[in-house]
C-alpha positions in Angstrom: -18.0 5.4 7.6 -16.6 2.1 6.4 -14.2 2.2 3.5 -13.6 -0.7 1.2 -10.2 -2.4 1.4 -7.7 -1.8 -1.3 -6.1 -4.3 -3.6 -2.4 -3.9 -4.6 -3.7 -2.4 -7.8 -5.6 0.2 -5.9 -2.5 1.1 -3.8 -0.4 1.4 -6.9 -2.9 3.7 -8.5 -3.2 5.9 -5.4 0.6 6.2 -5.1 1.2 6.4 -8.8 3.7 3.5 -8.9 3.6 0.2 -10.9 1.8 -2.6 -9.2 5.1 -4.6 -9.3 6.6 -2.0 -7.0 3.8 -2.6 -4.4 4.6 -6.4 -4.6 8.3 -5.7 -4.2 7.8 -3.6 -1.2 5.7 -6.3 0.4 8.3 -9.1 -0.4 11.1 -7.0 1.0 9.2 -6.0 4.2 8.6 -2.4 3.3 5.8 -0.3 1.9 2.4 0.1 3.5 1.1 -2.6 5.8 -1.1 -5.2 4.1 -2.9 -8.3 5.3 -3.8 -11.6 3.7 -7.5 -12.3 3.2 -7.5 -15.8 1.9 -5.1 -15.8 -1.1 -5.4 -12.1 -1.6 -3.5 -9.1 -0.1 -5.6 -6.2 1.0 -4.8 -2.8 2.5 -6.7 -0.4 4.7 -6.9 2.9 2.9 -6.3 4.9 6.2 -3.1 2.9 6.8 -1.8 3.4 3.3 -2.5 7.2 3.6 -0.8 7.3 7.0 2.3 5.3 5.7 2.6 7.8 2.8 2.2 10.8 5.1 5.0 9.5 7.4 7.5 9.2 4.5 10.3 11.7 4.5 9.5 14.8 2.4 12.9 15.1 0.8 13.8 13.5 -2.5 17.1 11.8 -2.7 
């Protein structure tokens, strides 16, 4: 099954963080992997979910 790509807004909604946080992660080289499509950044849902699953479980 093919899933639509996510925008930064979709990623922010999925993770429950402000969209500005997603942009900060990208500019600092962190966060889920995204790709440029023309002038837009898009994310593969599976990669965002994998990135989240690989985060440490502890809260600091």
